[in-house]
C-alpha positions in Angstrom: 0.0 0.0 0.0 2.9 2.4 0.8 4.4 1.7 -2.6 1.2 2.4 -4.4 0.8 5.7 -2.5 4.4 6.7 -3.3 3.9 5.9 -7.0 0.7 8.0 -7.1 2.4 11.0 -5.5 5.4 10.6 -7.9 3.0 10.4 -10.9 1.1 13.5 -9.8 4.4 15.4 -9.4 5.6 14.4 -12.9 2.3 15.3 -14.4 2.5 18.7 -12.9 6.0 19.3 -14.2 5.2 18.2 -17.7 2.4 20.7 -17.8 5.0 23.5 -17.1 7.5 22.7 -19.9 7.9 24.1 -23.3 10.2 25.7 -25.9 10.9 29.2 -26.9 12.4 30.2 -30.3 14.6 33.3 -31.0 13.5 36.0 -33.5 15.2 34.4 -36.5 13.5 31.0 -35.6 16.9 29.2 -36.0 17.5 28.4 -32.3 15.3 27.3 -29.5 15.7 26.4 -25.9 13.6 24.2 -23.6 12.5 25.2 -20.1 11.1 23.2 -17.2 9.0 25.6 -15.1 9.4 29.1 -16.6 11.3 30.4 -19.7 13.3 32.9 -17.6 14.7 30.1 -15.5 16.2 28.2 -18.4 20.0 27.9 -18.4 20.2 28.6 -22.1 18.2 31.8 -21.6 20.4 32.9 -18.7 23.7 32.5 -20.7 22.1 34.0 -23.8 22.7 30.9 -26.0 20.1 31.9 -28.6 20.2 35.7 -28.3 17.0 37.8 -27.8 13.8 35.9 -28.1 10.5 36.9 -29.6 7.7 36.7 -27.0 
């Protein structure tokens, strides 16, 4: 029973995270970066890997 409860909690957590993921393209549409929770928190965005992005 404990294992089933842990699996259910893990599944709910993963479902929440997958709802908060996505990709953002730059203005030229030749580079994109993926984010997990928010586009501003992406490592690629922070280091400027794709340059300015079009919102």
